[in-house]
C-alpha positions in Angstrom: 116.3 95.6 139.2 117.9 98.9 140.1 118.5 100.7 136.9 120.6 103.3 138.7 123.3 100.7 138.8 123.6 100.6 135.0 127.1 101.4 133.9 128.9 101.8 130.6 132.3 100.7 129.4 134.2 100.1 126.2 133.3 96.9 124.4 136.1 94.3 124.3 136.5 91.1 122.3 135.4 89.1 125.3 132.0 90.8 125.1 131.3 89.7 121.5 129.4 86.5 122.5 127.0 88.4 124.8 126.6 91.1 122.1 125.7 88.4 119.6 122.9 87.2 121.9 121.5 90.7 122.0 122.0 91.1 118.3 120.1 87.9 117.5 117.3 88.8 119.9 117.0 92.3 118.4 117.5 92.1 114.6 116.3 89.9 111.7 119.7 90.3 110.0 122.1 90.2 112.9 125.8 91.0 112.5 128.2 88.0 112.7 130.9 87.4 115.3 133.5 88.2 112.7 131.8 91.5 111.9 132.1 92.6 115.5 135.7 91.2 115.8 136.7 93.3 112.7 135.1 96.4 114.2 137.0 96.0 117.5 140.4 94.9 116.1 140.8 96.4 112.6 138.6 99.5 112.2 140.3 102.5 113.8 137.2 104.7 113.2 135.0 102.3 115.3 134.0 103.0 118.9 131.7 100.5 120.7 130.3 100.6 124.3 128.4 98.1 126.3 125.8 98.7 129.0 126.1 96.6 132.1 123.7 96.0 135.0 125.5 94.2 137.8 127.4 91.5 136.0 125.0 91.3 133.0 125.6 92.9 129.7 122.2 94.3 128.7 122.9 96.5 125.7 125.5 97.8 123.3 126.1 100.5 120.8 128.6 101.4 118.2 129.6 104.1 115.8 132.3 105.3 113.5 133.8 108.7 114.1 135.3 110.1 111.0 136.7 113.7 111.2 133.6 115.6 112.6 130.9 113.1 111.9 129.7 110.1 113.9 127.8 107.3 112.1 125.8 105.0 114.5 126.3 101.5 113.2 124.2 99.7 115.7 122.5 100.0 119.0 120.4 97.5 120.9 119.1 96.7 124.4 118.2 93.1 125.4 114.4 92.7 125.0 113.7 92.1 128.6 115.2 95.4 129.5 113.3 97.5 127.0 110.8 100.1 128.1 113.0 101.6 130.8 114.6 104.4 128.7 117.9 102.4 128.6 118.1 102.8 124.8 118.0 106.6 125.3 120.7 106.4 127.9 122.8 104.3 125.6 122.4 106.7 122.6 123.2 109.7 124.8 126.4 107.9 125.9 127.3 107.4 122.2 126.5 111.1 121.6 128.7 112.2 124.5 131.6 110.0 123.2 131.2 111.3 119.7 131.3 114.9 121.0 134.4 114.1 123.1 136.1 112.7 119.9 135.4 115.9 118.0 132.2 115.0 116.1 129.8 117.8 115.4 127.1 115.8 113.6 125.7 112.3 114.0 123.8 110.1 111.5 122.2 106.7 111.4 119.9 104.6 109.3 116.7 103.1 110.7 114.0 100.9 109.1 111.2 102.9 107.7 108.8 100.7 109.7 110.6 101.1 113.1 108.4 103.9 114.5 109.6 103.2 118.1 113.3 103.8 117.2 112.4 106.8 115.0 110.5 108.3 118.0 113.6 108.0 120.2 115.9 109.5 117.6 113.5 112.4 117.0 113.2 113.0 120.7 117.0 113.4 120.9 117.1 115.8 118.0 117.6 113.7 114.9 115.8 114.8 111.7 114.9 113.0 108.6 117.5 113.3 105.9 116.5 110.9 103.1 115.8 107.3 102.2 118.2 104.5 101.2 116.1 102.3 98.9 116.4 98.5 99.7 119.0 99.1 102.4 118.2 96.1 104.6 119.5 92.8 103.1 116.9 90.5 104.9 113.9 92.0 103.1 115.1 94.9 101.0 113.3 97.3 103.3 114.1 101.0 102.9 116.1 102.9 105.5 115.3 106.3 106.7 118.5 108.3 107.0 118.5 110.6 110.1 120.9 113.4 111.0 121.5 115.7 113.9 123.8 118.5 114.9 125.3 117.3 118.2 124.7 119.5 121.2 127.3 120.5 123.7 128.8 117.7 125.8 127.2 119.2 129.0 123.7 118.8 127.4 124.1 115.1 127.0 126.4 114.2 129.8 123.9 114.7 132.6 121.6 112.1 131.1 124.3 109.5 130.6 125.1 108.2 134.0 
C-alpha cells in the first residue's frame, strides 16, 4: 500500500454506501444512509470529503461551515487503514477547506473516553472547551467539546496532499 497515492475529493451520493461501511465499522451509533443523504442534498452548510486510495474509499469527514465557524460532524478512517496518520491528513484537509470557506474557528465533540482521537485533536491545536452531558445516544456518554482557532491556509495545506 502506497499511502502517497491517497487523494481527496468531495463526497457524492454514490459514495454513501461505502461511507456507511466505514461508519458501521467505526462507531457504536452510526449515522443512517438517510442522514448522509440529507447532509449531501439538503444542508447547504454541509461539506463532506472522502479519502481514496486507488479505487478504494478508505475514509471520510464532514463539517458544517456557518459564517466563520466550522463544526466537524464526523470523521473516520476504515479500521484496516488506521495507524498511518491518515486521520490527521483527513482532518487537515477539512481544516484547509474550512479556512478556504472563510472559517476562523473549528469545533467538534468527542467521547470523553476516546483518548486516541483527543490526542490527534490536541496535536493539531484543539483545546478543551467544555462537556456535553449525555451527548451520545447509544450509552449517554459525555462529549468533550473541543475548539481551535484555525491557522493560515498555508500552515495546513502542506500536510494535506
